[in-house]
C-alpha positions in Angstrom: -43.8 -62.9 11.1 -45.7 -59.9 12.5 -49.0 -58.2 11.9 -47.8 -55.0 10.3 -48.5 -54.6 6.5 -48.2 -51.5 4.2 -51.8 -50.8 4.9 -52.0 -51.5 8.6 -50.3 -49.8 11.6 -48.2 -52.0 13.9 -50.1 -54.2 16.4 -49.3 -54.0 20.1 -50.6 -57.0 22.2 -50.9 -56.2 25.9 -50.8 -59.1 28.2 -52.4 -58.7 31.6 -53.4 -61.1 34.4 -57.0 -60.1 34.3 -58.9 -57.2 32.8 -60.9 -55.8 35.7 -61.5 -52.5 37.6 -58.0 -51.4 38.7 -55.3 -48.8 38.2 -53.2 -50.8 35.8 -56.2 -51.7 33.7 -57.6 -48.2 33.7 -54.2 -46.9 32.4 -54.2 -49.5 29.7 -57.7 -48.7 28.5 -56.9 -44.9 28.5 -53.9 -45.6 26.3 -55.9 -47.7 23.9 -58.8 -45.2 23.7 -56.5 -42.2 23.1 -54.1 -43.7 20.5 -54.6 -41.7 17.3 -56.2 -43.7 14.5 -53.5 -45.1 12.2 -50.7 -44.9 14.7 -50.9 -48.3 16.4 -53.5 -51.1 16.7 -54.1 -52.8 20.1 -55.2 -56.2 21.4 -55.4 -57.5 24.9 -54.6 -61.0 26.1 -55.8 -61.9 29.6 -54.0 -64.8 31.3 -57.2 -65.6 33.2 -60.3 -63.7 32.1 -62.0 -60.3 31.8 -64.9 -58.6 33.3 -67.5 -55.9 32.3 -64.6 -53.5 32.5 -63.9 -54.4 28.9 -66.8 -52.2 27.9 -64.6 -49.2 28.9 -62.8 -49.7 25.6 -64.4 -47.2 23.2 -62.5 -47.8 20.0 -63.5 -50.4 17.5 -61.6 -53.6 16.4 -59.7 -54.2 19.7 -59.4 -57.9 20.2 -59.7 -59.1 23.8 -58.9 -62.8 24.5 -59.0 -64.8 27.8 -56.7 -67.8 28.2 -58.4 -69.1 31.4 -55.1 -69.9 33.2 -55.7 -72.3 36.1 -54.4 -71.7 39.6 -50.8 -72.8 40.2 -48.6 -74.0 37.3 -50.8 -74.4 34.2 -48.4 -75.6 31.6 -51.1 -75.5 28.9 -50.9 -71.7 29.1 -47.7 -71.7 27.0 -49.5 -73.5 24.1 -52.5 -71.2 24.3 -50.2 -68.2 24.3 -48.3 -69.6 21.3 -51.6 -70.1 19.4 -52.9 -66.7 20.1 -49.6 -64.9 19.2 -49.4 -66.9 16.0 -53.0 -65.8 15.2 -52.6 -62.1 16.1 -49.0 -61.8 14.8 -48.0 -58.9 17.1 -45.3 -56.4 16.3 -44.9 -55.6 20.0 -45.8 -57.6 23.1 -46.2 -55.5 26.2 -46.5 -57.6 29.4 -47.3 -56.1 32.8 -46.1 -57.3 36.2 -44.4 -60.5 37.1 -47.3 -62.9 36.5 -47.2 -62.2 32.7 -43.4 -61.9 32.2 -43.0 -65.5 30.9 -45.2 -64.7 28.0 -42.2 -62.8 26.5 -40.5 -66.2 25.7 -43.5 -67.1 23.5 -43.6 -63.6 22.0 -40.0 -63.9 20.8 -40.6 -67.5 19.5 -43.5 -66.1 17.5 -41.4 -63.3 16.0 -42.4 -60.2 17.9 -40.1 -57.4 16.9 -40.4 -55.6 20.3 -40.8 -57.0 23.8 -41.7 -54.6 26.6 -42.4 -55.4 30.2 -44.0 -53.0 32.7 -43.6 -53.1 36.4 -46.5 -51.3 38.1 -45.5 -51.9 41.7 -44.2 -54.6 44.0 -46.0 -57.9 44.6 -47.8 -58.0 48.0 -46.1 -61.4 48.6 -42.7 -60.0 47.8 -42.6 -56.4 49.1 -38.8 -56.4 49.7 -38.1 -58.0 46.3 -36.3 -61.0 47.9 -38.2 -63.7 46.0 -35.4 -65.7 44.3 -37.6 -67.1 41.6 -38.9 -63.7 40.6 -35.3 -62.3 40.5 -34.1 -65.2 38.5 -37.0 -64.8 36.0 -36.3 -61.1 35.5 -32.6 -61.9 35.0 -33.2 -64.6 32.5 -35.7 -62.4 30.6 -33.3 -59.5 30.2 -31.8 -60.7 26.8 -35.3 -61.1 25.4 -36.7 -57.7 26.4 -36.3 -54.5 24.4 -37.3 -52.3 27.3 -38.6 -52.3 30.9 -41.1 -49.7 31.9 -41.0 -48.6 35.6 -44.0 -46.4 36.7 -42.0 -44.7 39.4 -38.4 -43.8 40.3 -38.7 -46.1 43.2 -39.5 -49.1 41.0 -36.8 -48.2 38.5 -34.2 -48.1 41.2 -35.4 -51.4 42.6 -35.3 -53.1 39.2 -31.7 -51.9 38.5 -30.3 -52.4 42.0 -32.1 -55.5 43.3 -33.0 -57.3 40.1 -29.9 -56.7 38.0 -31.8 -55.2 35.1 -29.5 -53.1 32.9 -30.1 -49.5 33.6 -30.1 -48.6 29.9 -33.1 -50.9 29.3 -35.3 -49.3 32.0 -37.4 -46.2 31.3 -39.5 -44.5 33.9 -42.9 -43.4 32.8 -45.6 -41.9 35.1 -49.3 -42.5 34.7 -51.5 -39.7 33.5 -55.0 -38.6 34.5 -57.9 -37.2 32.5 -58.2 -33.7 34.0 -61.4 -33.0 32.1 -63.2 -36.0 33.6 -61.6 -35.6 37.1 -62.1 -31.9 38.0 -62.9 -29.8 41.1 -66.3 -29.9 42.7 -67.4 -26.4 41.7 -67.5 -27.5 38.0 -69.3 -30.8 38.4 -72.8 -29.5 39.1 -73.4 -32.3 41.6 -74.2 -30.1 44.6 -72.9 -32.6 47.0 -75.3 -35.3 45.9 -72.9 -37.8 47.4 -74.0 -36.8 50.9 -77.6 -37.5 50.0 -76.9 -40.9 48.4 -74.7 -42.1 51.2 -76.8 -40.7 54.0 -73.8 -38.7 55.2 -75.0 -35.2 54.5 -73.1 -32.3 56.0 -70.2 -34.4 57.2 -66.4 -34.3 56.6 -66.2 -37.1 54.0 -63.1 -39.4 54.0 -63.0 -41.7 51.0 -60.9 -44.2 49.1 -61.3 -46.0 45.8 -59.9 -49.4 44.9 -60.1 -53.1 45.1 -60.7 -54.2 48.7 -57.5 -56.2 49.1 -54.5 -56.8 51.4 -52.2 -54.6 49.4 -54.6 -51.7 49.4 -55.2 -52.3 53.1 -58.5 -50.5 53.6 -58.8 -52.2 56.9 -56.2 -49.8 58.4 -58.3 -46.9 57.2 -61.4 -48.3 58.9 -59.4 -48.8 62.1 -58.1 -45.2 61.9 -61.7 -44.0 61.4 -62.9 -46.0 64.5 -59.9 -44.7 66.5 -61.1 -41.1 65.8 -64.6 -41.9 66.9 -63.3 -43.4 70.1 -61.1 -40.3 70.8 -63.9 -37.8 70.5 -67.6 -38.7 70.5 -68.4 -35.4 68.8 -66.9 -36.9 65.6 -70.0 -39.2 65.4 -71.8 -36.1 64.1 -69.0 -34.8 62.0 -67.3 -37.6 60.1 -68.3 -40.1 57.3 -66.3 -42.8 55.6 -66.8 -43.9 52.0 -65.1 -47.1 50.6 -65.6 -47.6 46.8 -64.7 -51.0 45.5 -65.1 -54.7 46.2 -62.8 -57.6 47.0 -61.6 -60.0 49.6 -61.3 -57.4 52.4 -65.1 -56.7 52.4 -65.9 -59.4 54.8 -63.2 -58.6 57.4 -64.2 -54.9 57.2 -67.9 -55.7 57.7 -67.0 -58.1 60.6 -65.1 -55.3 62.3 -68.0 -52.9 61.8 -70.4 -55.4 63.2 -68.6 -55.2 66.5 -69.8 -51.6 66.7 -73.3 -50.2 67.3 -75.6 -49.0 64.6 -74.7 -45.4 65.1 -71.1 -46.1 64.0 -72.0 -48.6 61.2 -74.2 -46.0 59.6 -71.2 -43.7 59.1 -69.5 -46.1 56.7 -70.8 -46.4 53.1 -69.6 -49.4 51.1 -71.5 -49.4 47.8 -69.1 -51.7 45.9 -67.7 -50.8 42.5 -69.2 -47.7 40.9 -69.1 -46.2 37.5 -69.4 -42.6 38.8 -66.0 -42.4 40.5 -65.2 -39.0 39.1 -68.4 -37.5 40.6 -67.8 -39.2 43.9 -64.1 -38.2 44.0 -64.9 -34.5 43.5 -67.2 -34.5 46.6 -64.7 -35.9 49.1 -63.1 -33.7 51.7 -60.1 -36.0 52.0 -58.9 -38.9 49.8 -57.0 -41.6 51.7 -54.8 -44.3 50.2 -53.7 -46.7 53.0 -51.8 -49.1 50.6 -49.0 -51.5 51.7 -47.5 -51.3 48.3 -48.0 -49.0 45.2 -46.5 -48.2 41.9 -47.9 -45.0 40.7 -51.5 -44.7 42.0 -54.1 -43.6 39.4 -56.5 -42.9 42.3 -54.1 -40.4 43.9 -53.8 -38.6 40.6 -57.5 -38.6 40.2 -58.0 -37.1 43.6 -55.4 -34.5 43.0 -57.0 -33.6 39.6 -60.3 -33.2 41.5 -58.6 -30.7 43.9 -59.0 -33.1 46.8 -56.1 -33.3 49.4 -54.5 -36.7 49.6 -53.4 -38.7 52.7 -51.3 -41.6 51.6 -48.8 -44.1 52.9 -45.2 -43.4 52.1 -44.7 -46.5 49.9 -43.7 -47.1 46.3 -44.3 -44.1 44.1 -46.7 -42.3 46.5 -44.0 -39.8 47.7 -43.3 -38.9 44.1 -46.9 -37.8 43.6 -47.9 -36.4 47.0 -45.8 -33.4 48.2 -45.9 -33.9 52.0 -47.4 -30.8 53.6 -48.1 -29.1 50.2 -50.6 -31.3 48.3 -51.3 -33.8 51.0 -49.7 -35.9 53.8 -47.7 -39.1 54.0 -47.8 -41.6 56.9 -46.2 -45.0 57.5 -48.2 -48.0 56.3 -50.1 -50.2 58.6 -50.5 -47.6 61.4 -54.1 -46.7 62.3 -52.9 -44.3 65.0 -50.7 -42.3 62.6 -53.4 -42.2 60.0 -56.0 -41.1 62.6 -53.7 -38.3 63.7 -53.3 -37.1 60.1 -57.0 -37.2 59.4 -57.7 -35.2 62.6 -55.4 -32.4 61.4 -57.5 -32.0 58.2 -60.7 -32.2 60.2 -59.5 -29.3 62.4 -58.1 -27.2 59.6 -60.5 -27.0 56.6 -58.6 -24.1 54.9 -55.4 -26.3 54.9 -57.4 -29.1 53.2 -58.8 -26.8 50.5 -55.4 -25.2 49.9 -53.7 -28.5 49.5 -56.4 -29.7 47.1 -55.9 -26.6 44.9 -52.1 -27.2 44.8 -52.6 -30.8 43.9 -54.8 -29.9 40.9 -52.0 -27.5 39.7 -49.4 -30.2 40.1 -51.4 -32.7 38.1 -52.0 -30.2 35.3 -48.3 -29.5 35.1 -46.8 -33.0 35.4 -49.3 -35.8 35.1 -51.3 -35.0 32.0 -52.8 -38.1 30.3 -51.9 -36.8 26.8 -48.3 -36.7 27.8 -48.5 -40.2 29.1 -50.0 -41.6 25.9 -47.5 -39.8 23.7 -44.6 -41.2 25.7 -45.9 -44.8 25.4 -46.4 -44.3 21.6 -42.9 -42.9 21.3 -41.6 -45.9 23.2 -43.3 -48.2 20.7 -41.9 -46.3 17.8 -38.4 -46.5 19.3 -38.6 -50.2 19.9 -39.8 -50.9 16.3 -37.2 -48.4 15.0 -34.4 -50.1 16.9 -35.4 -53.5 15.5 -35.3 -52.1 12.0 -31.9 -50.5 12.5 -30.5 -53.8 13.8 -31.8 -55.7 10.8 -30.4 -53.1 8.4 -27.0 -53.4 10.1 -27.0 -57.1 9.8 
């Protein structure tokens, strides 16, 4: 039995590991907030818990539940999932990433008409996709799933080639960005307030936004920044680095900076998580994403929408977003020297940086519009429910 009635639109229950600041979670909230009234209802089930990020949901009557999964194998999670699905009676269950995939067994048991699983990027602990348990789980789940959603062509190819997911079940669907919120500096009215707040006025500002974690690898960016300062002492008066976000890499980064003198430490601003990311992004001179793994990066799209050139690692879906030499640059992951070289090229050629930023904005407007993303997800949900109805009619 499902939650749809003649007077209510179908219910989509989204299952995530944790609802917190992040690209996956941001995309989910954007989808919920932009779904037209009467088209679908939404609920979120968090395997662990949720943070203040839940306040980003601006529509009413969105149920958010936390199951408080314990570390390791928490067998009680299956009973808790069963109870919440029986209570909510979802028409569609949409899980995201490998840690939530097993919830689809419970979804089918509880009568969900559509089961969709999204892969947003590779697990840091399984970059090459060789984890046998993960491969087996995806293989066993294939008969239960209506569709797989891959956020990049790279992820789609990986699912089909390495995980034996039937190609006909996998659709590729890019993230979208709010181009009214993320827009070029000249329309923000901020007058480079970032320089004043960070104490880095008048400098070429490098920046990144994201959870400070091993997969995002901000440590490589900090090492590249320090490499530049060691190369040319004049950069002490010209460069500034901004790291937005919090996480387990904060302490290693701070430890590395403590090994330098005060003049260097003052050039790195680490304010933690911020609610004014759009304003900060528009004032950067270069956005840098040093990730070890990515699906389709929301922050890359946000930087491009802000007309900021992007320097990113050539992993996951990054090469599908950043046109190397046109809207930004791509470098190998984990290489501070290569990253420092690329940053230096932008520092020495400001017109190139401005031109690439302008082309990036044009690319986002043409190909990564948030309204298109939302409509494609809603069309997918319509198709899954329609397929279920057609099968039942045939039977």
